[in-house]
KEVEX-331101 format. One record per residue (C-alpha): x, y negated, z. Coordinates in steps of 0.2 Angstrom, whole numbers, plus 5000, padded with zeros to 4 digits. Layout:
N
    X    Y    Z
    X    Y    Z
...
***
This chain:
446
    X    Y    Z
 5142 5131 5004
 5125 5129 4997
 5112 5121 5007
 5098 5132 4999
 5093 5149 5003
 5095 5161 4988
 5077 5163 4985
 5074 5144 4985
 5087 5139 4972
 5074 5140 4958
 5059 5135 4969
 5049 5121 4963
 5032 5114 4969
 5022 5117 4953
 5006 5113 4961
 5011 5096 4965
 5019 5093 4948
 5004 5100 4939
 4992 5089 4948
 5003 5074 4944
 5004 5078 4926
 4985 5081 4925
 4982 5064 4933
 4993 5056 4920
 4985 5064 4906
 4968 5058 4912
 4975 5041 4914
 4981 5040 4896
 4964 5046 4889
 4955 5032 4899
 4967 5019 4895
 4964 5023 4877
 4945 5022 4880
 4947 5005 4888
 4955 4999 4872
 4940 5004 4861
 4926 4991 4858
 4908 4994 4857
 4910 4995 4838
 4922 5009 4840
 4937 4999 4835
 4953 5001 4844
 4960 4984 4849
 4974 4989 4861
 4990 4999 4860
 4992 5001 4879
 4989 5019 4878
 5005 5021 4867
 5015 5011 4880
 5008 5022 4894
 5013 5038 4884
 5031 5031 4883
 5032 5026 4901
 5024 5043 4906
 5037 5053 4896
 5052 5043 4903
 5044 5044 4920
 5043 5063 4920
 5061 5063 4915
 5065 5052 4930
 5055 5063 4941
 5064 5079 4935
 5081 5070 4937
 5077 5065 4955
 5070 5082 4960
 5087 5090 4956
 5097 5076 4964
 5100 5080 4983
 5089 5068 4992
 5102 5067 5006
 5114 5059 4995
 5103 5044 4993
 5103 5042 5012
 5121 5035 5011
 5116 5023 4998
 5099 5017 5006
 5106 5001 5013
 5114 4996 4997
 5098 5000 4987
 5088 4990 4999
 5099 4975 4998
 5100 4975 4979
 5081 4975 4978
 5080 4961 4991
 5092 4951 4980
 5081 4955 4964
 5065 4950 4974
 5073 4933 4978
 5079 4931 4960
 5061 4935 4954
 5053 4922 4966
 5063 4908 4957
 5066 4914 4940
 5054 4928 4936
 5040 4928 4923
 5023 4921 4928
 5009 4934 4925
 4991 4931 4932
 4997 4917 4943
 5011 4927 4952
 5030 4926 4948
 5033 4945 4950
 5041 4951 4934
 5058 4951 4927
 5064 4956 4910
 5069 4951 4893
 5055 4947 4880
 5041 4959 4881
 5051 4972 4891
 5050 4969 4910
 5048 4977 4927
 5039 4973 4943
 5053 4974 4956
 5040 4974 4970
 5035 4991 4965
 5052 4999 4966
 5055 4989 4983
 5043 5001 4991
 5054 5016 4987
 5070 5006 4993
 5061 5001 5009
 5055 5019 5013
 5073 5026 5010
 5081 5013 5021
 5068 5014 5035
 5069 5033 5035
 5088 5032 5037
 5086 5019 5051
 5073 5029 5061
 5082 5045 5059
 5099 5038 5065
 5092 5028 5079
 5081 5041 5087
 5094 5046 5100
 5103 5030 5104
 5090 5016 5104
 5074 5013 5114
 5057 5014 5105
 5055 4995 5107
 5071 4991 5098
 5067 5004 5084
 5050 4996 5082
 5057 4978 5081
 5070 4983 5068
 5058 4993 5058
 5046 4978 5057
 5061 4967 5051
 5066 4980 5038
 5048 4980 5032
 5044 4962 5035
 5058 4954 5024
 5051 4962 5007
 5033 4959 5013
 5037 4940 5015
 5046 4939 4998
 5032 4948 4989
 5019 4938 4998
 5026 4921 4992
 5026 4927 4974
 5011 4927 4978
 5006 4946 4977
 4996 4949 4992
 4990 4967 4987
 5007 4974 4984
 5013 4966 5001
 4999 4976 5010
 5006 4993 5005
 5021 4991 5016
 5010 4991 5032
 5004 5009 5031
 5021 5014 5026
 5028 5006 5042
 5014 5014 5053
 5015 5031 5045
 5034 5032 5047
 5034 5026 5065
 5021 5039 5069
 5031 5053 5062
 5047 5047 5070
 5039 5049 5087
 5038 5031 5093
 5026 5029 5107
 5008 5028 5102
 5006 5012 5112
 5018 5003 5100
 5010 5009 5085
 4993 5004 5092
 5000 4987 5095
 5005 4984 5077
 4989 4991 5071
 4979 4979 5082
 4990 4965 5077
 4987 4968 5059
 4968 4969 5062
 4967 4954 5072
 4978 4943 5061
 4967 4949 5046
 4951 4945 5056
 4956 4928 5061
 4963 4924 5043
 4946 4928 5034
 4933 4923 5047
 4933 4905 5043
 4929 4909 5024
 4916 4922 5030
 4907 4909 5040
 4908 4897 5025
 4903 4908 5011
 4893 4922 5018
 4886 4917 5035
 4885 4898 5029
 4887 4892 5047
 4900 4891 5060
 4900 4901 5076
 4908 4891 5090
 4916 4906 5098
 4926 4910 5082
 4931 4891 5080
 4941 4893 5096
 4953 4905 5088
 4953 4898 5070
 4951 4879 5070
 4964 4866 5076
 4966 4860 5089
 4956 4873 5098
 4966 4887 5091
 4982 4879 5097
 4975 4877 5115
 4970 4896 5115
 4988 4900 5108
 4996 4890 5122
 4985 4898 5135
 4987 4916 5129
 5006 4914 5128
 5006 4908 5146
 4995 4922 5152
 5007 4934 5142
 5022 4927 5151
 5014 4929 5168
 5008 4947 5165
 5026 4951 5158
 5034 4944 5174
 5022 4954 5184
 5026 4970 5175
 5044 4968 5177
 5043 4963 5195
 5032 4978 5200
 5040 4991 5188
 5051 4999 5201
 5043 4993 5218
 5025 4995 5217
 5011 5008 5212
 5009 5014 5195
 4992 5007 5194
 4998 4989 5197
 5012 4991 5185
 5000 4998 5172
 4988 4984 5174
 5002 4971 5171
 5008 4981 5156
 4991 4981 5147
 4988 4963 5151
 5004 4958 5143
 5000 4970 5128
 4983 4961 5124
 4988 4943 5128
 5004 4944 5117
 4994 4953 5104
 4981 4939 5104
 4994 4925 5104
 5004 4933 5090
 4988 4936 5079
 4982 4918 5081
 4999 4912 5076
 5001 4923 5061
 4984 4920 5055
 4988 4901 5055
 5003 4905 5045
 4993 4916 5033
 4980 4903 5031
 4993 4891 5024
 5003 4904 5013
 4988 4913 5005
 4978 4904 4992
 4959 4902 4995
 4955 4913 4980
 4966 4927 4988
 4957 4926 5005
 4940 4925 4996
 4944 4942 4987
 4945 4950 5005
 4927 4945 5009
 4918 4945 4992
 4915 4964 4993
 4903 4960 5008
 4892 4950 4997
 4897 4949 4978
 4884 4935 4975
 4895 4922 4983
 4907 4922 4968
 4896 4930 4954
 4907 4924 4940
 4924 4927 4949
 4929 4941 4961
 4911 4945 4963
 4909 4949 4945
 4922 4962 4945
 4914 4971 4959
 4896 4970 4952
 4902 4976 4935
 4913 4990 4943
 4898 4996 4954
 4887 4996 4939
 4899 5006 4929
 4901 5019 4943
 4882 5020 4946
 4877 5022 4928
 4889 5037 4925
 4877 5048 4935
 4882 5066 4938
 4889 5071 4921
 4894 5054 4914
 4889 5046 4898
 4903 5055 4888
 4921 5050 4883
 4921 5034 4873
 4902 5031 4877
 4904 5019 4892
 4895 5003 4890
 4903 4992 4903
 4920 4995 4897
 4917 4995 4878
 4906 4979 4879
 4921 4972 4889
 4911 4968 4904
 4924 4976 4916
 4939 4965 4919
 4956 4972 4920
 4948 4989 4916
 4964 4998 4911
 4973 4993 4928
 4963 4989 4943
 4947 4996 4938
 4952 5012 4928
 4942 5022 4941
 4926 5013 4935
 4929 5018 4917
 4932 5036 4922
 4916 5036 4933
 4905 5029 4920
 4911 5041 4906
 4913 5058 4915
 4902 5055 4930
 4902 5062 4948
 4911 5078 4943
 4925 5069 4935
 4927 5058 4951
 4928 5074 4961
 4941 5081 4949
 4952 5065 4952
 4949 5066 4971
 4954 5084 4971
 4970 5081 4961
 4975 5067 4973
 4971 5077 4989
 4981 5092 4982
 4996 5080 4981
 4993 5073 4998
 4991 5091 5005
 5007 5096 4997
 5015 5080 5005
 5009 5086 5022
 5015 5103 5019
 5032 5097 5016
 5032 5086 5031
 5026 5101 5042
 5039 5113 5035
 5055 5103 5031
 5068 5104 5044
 5079 5089 5041
 5073 5073 5050
 5078 5061 5036
 5068 5071 5024
 5052 5072 5035
 5052 5053 5037
 5055 5050 5018
 5040 5062 5015
 5030 5052 5027
 5033 5036 5019
 5029 5043 5002
 5013 5051 5008
 5007 5034 5016
 5011 5025 5000
 5001 5037 4990
 4986 5038 5002
 4985 5019 5003
 4985 5016 4984
 4972 5029 4982
 4960 5024 4996
 4961 5005 4992
 4959 5006 4974
 4945 5018 4974
 4936 5009 4988
 4939 4993 4978
 4931 5000 4963
 4916 5006 4973
 4913 4990 4982
 4918 4996 4999
 4935 4989 5000
 4942 4971 4997
 4949 4967 4980
 4968 4967 4982
 4974 4971 4964
 4983 4988 4970
 4984 5000 4955
 4978 5018 4956
 4994 5028 4955
 4996 5039 4939
 4980 5033 4931
 4982 5014 4930
 4991 5006 4915
 5008 4999 4920
 5026 5006 4919
 5032 4999 4935
 5019 5007 4946
 5019 5023 4936
 5038 5025 4938
 5037 5021 4956
 5024 5035 4959
 5034 5047 4948
 5050 5043 4957
 5041 5046 4974
 5035 5063 4967
 5053 5067 4961
 5059 5064 4979
 5046 5075 4986
 5051 5089 4975
 5069 5087 4979
 5064 5088 4998
 5053 5104 4994
 5067 5112 4985
 5079 5109 4999
 5066 5112 5013
 5076 5126 5021
 5091 5115 5025
 5094 5113 5044
***
């Protein structure tokens, strides 16, 4: 029997599809613009490649939309495993581009497996969270989910590709939230991410921006003080956990709750200190410097600071109506680095101004709204989690890339989906839209 109601057979979310295609067209136009010099000479054929990738990507989108998303559920572990193997291969034998060994391919033809790993992880995590809802406690679900997300994150981080690895974190948090995991566990992960990031960058913030050390922060970031704090907090966590377990069934809820929250904070502090120590050794200094340079671009005016300064100049000079298509100065005089990829939003802002930015914002918000509509109205648990993962991925790419271009977010190298130049990121985004449309068509399934 068909799983669709009769009126849903030819149903298609044309609003989401139209917004996606509109963003791609805008992206191609401004990738073309980024390849034109101040003399009006076209020096790049990136826009032609983007047209080819867009055409093939739309075909992939349509194919995925008509494939029953539920069939992918059975293959999710295999898809995940295959891309893990590809990531391992990429780390050792991949092509080195911009300091990261993150590409595989033949000759000029290549893909970035880490982009497709996002989709594989979302599929596998959606299957696990849906299947484990009735037969596993929340703590177990959270730990296994962190493992599912942590393995590809680590493999991507050692490429090294810090920006792409970050995308997995909002995917994890968004899917855990939708799956109904206790909010205290989600808050724990969010706090752990925040404290780890804070302890990782604070030494560089003191060195480059504050230009002096704060003794209190040294306790958490500099050996041997940090090791001593780690030992103390680990001991306090063990004592609090023991108190929680001993009072859980014998004493008042107030006493048990106190021990629970003490173990919550002490374990979080200990883990964040340990993870920040590892991050400080894994991440390169230039990567960590990128995370703080947006606070004061003058600390690296010819490096990461240059990117932010030129991007903000381009956005500010666009005004309300912009300078006109092909009339931007920052891009055509080649002041903007990576202008067809990381800073495509800066070109758009300069040439079509505030109203153009509002158009981009509106199209993205339409896509995100349709994602939320699907999450709210679909009846299949696996589909809900799958849509939540896609929505989290789209939102994070948008908010980080735009914020980076405006100088209010760290530089991470995350592309702006549908607009930035690049086949792998475009196909990943279009595949995500294809899966969302597949869910939309079959949203009446019980």
